[in-house]
N, C-alpha and C positions, 0 to 999 in steps of 0.2 A: 460362623462367619457372617451370616445374615444378621444375627443378633448384634454383632459388633458394628456393622454398617448402620443398623437402625439406631443404635445408641449414639453413634457419631452424628447422624442426621438430626436426632432430637437435641443433641447438645448445641449444634450449629444453629438450629431454629430458635432455641432458648436464648442464645447469645445475640442473635439478630433482633429478637423481640425486646431484649433489655436495652440494646443500643437505640432502638426506635423510641422507646419510652423516655430515655435520657434526652434525646433530641427534641422530643415534643414537650418535655417539662418546662424549659424556658419560655416557650410560647404560651403555655398555660399560665405562667406567673407574670406575664406582661400586664402592666396596669395602664389605664387611660392616662394621657398626659394631663397634668394639673394646670388649670387655667386661672388667671387672676383678672379681676376687674381693673380696667384702665384707670378708673376714678373710684376711690373708696368713699362711701357715704354711710352715715349712721350717727352714732354718738360722736360729738366733736368737742374740741377745746380750742379756743381762739384768744389771741392777744392783739389789741390795737392801741396805738398811741399817736398823738399829734397835736395840732393847734386847737385851742378851745377859746372862743372869743365871745364876750358878753357885753350887751348894752342895756340901757335903762335899768341900772342896778337897783336893788331894793333900798329904799330910804324912807325916813319919816316924812309924811306929808302933812301940811304943806312945807316945802323946804326950798331954800335958795342955794343950797350947797351944789357945787359942780357934780354932774353925773357923768363920769368918764366912760369912754368905750374901753373895756378891759381886756387886754390880750392875756393869754395863758396857755397852759398845756394840760392835757388829760391823757390818762391811760386806763384801760379796763381789760378785765379778763371775762371771758364768756364761756359757758358750757351749755350744750343743748343737743338737739336731735334733728337730723335731716329726715324729712318725710318725703320720700321719693327724690327726684332731682329738681323739684320746683319750689319746695317749701321747707323752711326750718324754723324752729322755735327754741328759745333758750332763756337763761337768766344770766345777769351780769353784775359785776361790782366795779364801779368807776371811781377813780380819784382824780380831782382837778385842783389846779392852783392858778390863781389869777392875780395880776398886778392892777392896783387901782390908785396908788399915790396917797400921800398923807391927807389930801383935801377931802377924800371920801370917808365919811363917818357913818354911812348907812343908817341904821336905826338905833345906834348906840348913844345918841345925844352927846357925842364927844368923848365917851369913855374909850372907844376904840376907833382906829382909822387905818386906812391903807389896804394892803394886800389881804386876800382871803383864800381859803381852800374849802373843798367839799368832798364828802364821801356819799356816793349815790348807788344804792342797790336797785335793781329793777328787772323788768322782763322785756323781751324783744322778739319780734317776728320778722322774717325775711322771705321775700318771694323773688325767684328768678324769672325775669321777663323774657329776655332774648338770649339765645345761645349761638355761638359761632364755632364751627368745626376747624380743626387743624388740618395739616396735610395728610394725616392718616384717618381722616373722617371721625375723629374723636372730638366731642363737644367740650372743649376745655375752657373757653372764655364765655362768661355770662355777664349780662347787665342786669342788676337787681335793684330792688327798693327795700329799705329796711326801716322799721318804725318800732316805737316802744314807749315805755314810761318808767319812771323811777321816782324815788323820794330822796331829796337832797338835804344833807345835814351839814351846816357850815361852821367854820371856825375862822377867826375868833367869834365865839357865840354871841357876844353883845352886838357885834356889827350886823349880823343877819340872824336874829334870835329865833325866828320861826322857820320850820322846815318848808322847803319849796318842792312842789310837784314838777318834775321835769317831763315834758312831752317832746319827742323828737321824731324826725322822719327825713329820709333823703335817699338819693341814688348812689350806686356804687358799681364797680367793675371787679370781678374776681376771675383769677386764672388758676386752673387746676394743673399743677406741675406734673412732670413725668415721674416724680417720686410720689406714687399713688396716693399716699396719705396726706400730702401737703398741698395747700393752696395759699395764694397771696391775693390781697385785695386793697383797694383804696376807695374811700367814700367821702362824700360831702353831705353833712347832716345839718338840717335846720333845728334850732333849739328854742324852746319856749318854757318859761318858768312861771308857775302860778302859786300864790295869788297876785304876785307883784308885777306880772306882765313883763318880766325881763325877757330879752330875746337875744339870739346870737346864732353862731354856726360853728361847726367843727370840720376840720380836714384831717382825716386819720388813715394812714396806711396800716395794714395788719397782716397777720399770718394765722393760719388755722390748720389743725391736725385732726383728721377724722379716723376713727377706729374701725 
């Protein structure tokens, strides 16, 4: 009889221990909550497009031909890397198209005239100057300056036969959206082309995706 009672007690104790282990097992398997950065930074891909305006166009000197102020459009793609939340650097490929009218013959000596376009590869650096927090104390809006240089190749080639070095710089505003990887921006850029001392400006909104 005593042996039966002892066996029953051992069985109840084993059952209780197994139940306790099953109850504790889920607690042991719990993982820490996964957290995400409010703003992603790192390798990025961006696209900008907008107005592209040039004056003092290249032409043969001395020349009495009219030198129009040339309106146009430009778009570029850019890839690069964020260095912290203040600095980024990248490379770009820009395409532009400008209107000039039939009176503009550039350096072609009358062989070509009128509108022209360009392909410009180059490098760029951007620095964030001042940031502003949103209602959740996340710094989503930044005022920045961006500058860089590229090498312009023009068509029709007789109109502007030599390559032009593009130097540019200007301010912009960027907003990092609540879709962590995306930001939108708009900037005003001063343009200068060497060696012909052409000048101009661009007004370009854009979008960027950071990985």
